[in-house]
N, C-alpha and C positions, 0 to 999 in steps of 0.2 A: 552596521552589520554586526551581529552577535557571533562571537567565536567561543564555542564551548570547549572546555577542557575535558578530556576523556576521564581523568581522575574524578572530577566532579560528577560526571555522568554516571560512572560506576557506583560511587557512593550513593548518589540519588536513587539509582535503580534498586540498590539493596534496601534502602530505607523504604521506598515505595512498596517493594515486595513484602517486607515485614508488615507495613501498615495495612496492606490489603489482606494478608493472612490473618491479622488480628481484627479485620473488619472495622477499621477506624477510618473515618472520613478525614479529608484534608482540613476541614473546618475544626474537627475535634482535636487533631494534632496541633494545629496552630494555637488553639486555646490552651492546650496542655503546656505548650512551649512559650506562651504569652508573646506571640509574634503575629504579624499580619498574615492572613491566609495566602494572599498573593505572593508574599515573600517566601512563605513555606513552600509553595508550589514551585517557585523558581529554584529553591534549593533542591527539591526532589527531582526536578527536570535537569539539573546540572547546569543551569543558566548562570548561577552566581556561586562564588565560594561560600561554603558553609563553615562557620567558625567551629574550631575544635570543641569549644565548650558546649555548643549545640549538639554536635555529634555525641558527646558524652551524655547529655540529657536524653537524647533519643535512645541511646543504648540502654539507659536506665528504664525508660518507659517500656521498652520491649524485653527488658531483663536479659539482654545479651551483652557479650563482651564488646567493648568499643573496637577491638581489633577485627571483629567480624565485619563491622560496617566499613572499616578502612581498607581491609584487604580481601574480604570475601572468604577468608579461611576461618574455620572454627578453631577456637583455642583448645589446646590439648594438654598442656603441662599442668600437673596438679601438685607436684612436690617442690620443684624449683624451675626457674628459667634464667638462663644466662644470655645477656645481650652484650655482645662485644662492642668496643668503641666504634662509633660511626655506623653501626648496623641496626639502629632503631628505624622505625618507619618514619620517613619524612612526611610531615603533614603541613603543607603550606596553606593553611586555612584562613589566615587573616593577613592582609597586606603589611600590617605593622610588625608581625612576628613570624618567625619560622619555628615550627615545632618538630621535635623528634620524639616519637612515642618509644619509651624504653622497655615496655613490657607488653608484647603483642600476642603471646601464646599461652599465658597462664590463665587457667579457668577460675571463675568466681572471685575475681579481684575485688578488694574493698576500696581500691583507689586506682587512679591513672597517673603515671609518672611521665614527665616530659622534660627534655632539655629545650629551653626556649631561647632563641636568639633574637635580640632586638637591635636592628640597625639604627645608627644615628641619623637624624634628619635635621636639617638646618632650621626649618620652621615647624618643629615637632609640636603637634597638637594631639593631646590624648584622645584615643578612640575607645570609649567606654563599652564594657560588656558586663554581664552578670550571668550566673548560672547557679543552680541549686547546690547546696552543700558548703563545704569549707575548702580552703586552699592554703597550702604551705609553699613558700618560695624561698630558695636559698641562692644568693648571688654567688656565681662561680667566677665571673670575670666582669670587670668594668663597674659602672655605677648606674643606678636607675632612680628615677623618680616615680614613686607609686602614688597614684591618686585614688583615694577611697573615702567615701562618705564625707565629703567636704574637707578632707585632710590631704596634705601633700607630705610624703615621707621620702627622704633620700636614703637609699640603701647602697652600701659599698660592698666590695668583694668580701665574702665571709659573713655578711649580715643575712638575717632571715626574718621572715614575717609570716604569721599565721592569721587568716582572716575569714570572715563570713563572706563567701563569694556570691551570696544573693544580693549583696550591695554592689552598685555600679563601681567598677574599678578599671584602671588602665595603667600602663607603664610606658615610660619613654627612656631611651638611653641618654646619658649625660656626657659632657666633655667631648662631644663629637667622636665618640668611640663605641664600637660594638659592645653590647653587654650580653651576658648569658646567665641564665638562672635555671635551677632545678625547680620544676613546678610539680606539686603533688595535689591532685584534685580528689576530694573525698565526698 
């Protein structure tokens, strides 16, 4: 029995509405995102979690702010936006990571900022993803192993990395401890 999450359904409905307004077929969208059409339809129907990186790509396709897809609210801030500690939008888009979107109301952003939490797993196997653009990660707590382009890089608190996010990449927490990093997607 399939149990659908209301959050997934709401995001999927917003994406579907935009796709229909732009008169783009599910086949065209899946091609633009380089994913299987059946999987795209499952995302749109709210049947499975949609990765934050894919929400970011979809927002770029429709030239809307990612916050609109996540919350249904139009971004309004044009000069500055303050997000108080713990008040970002929680985005549980991938089972390996928890995301907190730090900038939800600023219009015409050139990047998306997240605090990403990676829980330790005993038999941690990296789950790879990729998305258009570039990514900057700064480790705030713990240590991580970054897998990218046939490389394994260990990052410790205070370390940072900038990379081409079109390359398959993944991170796992090390030393059986939770890790947190600031991710900036451009």
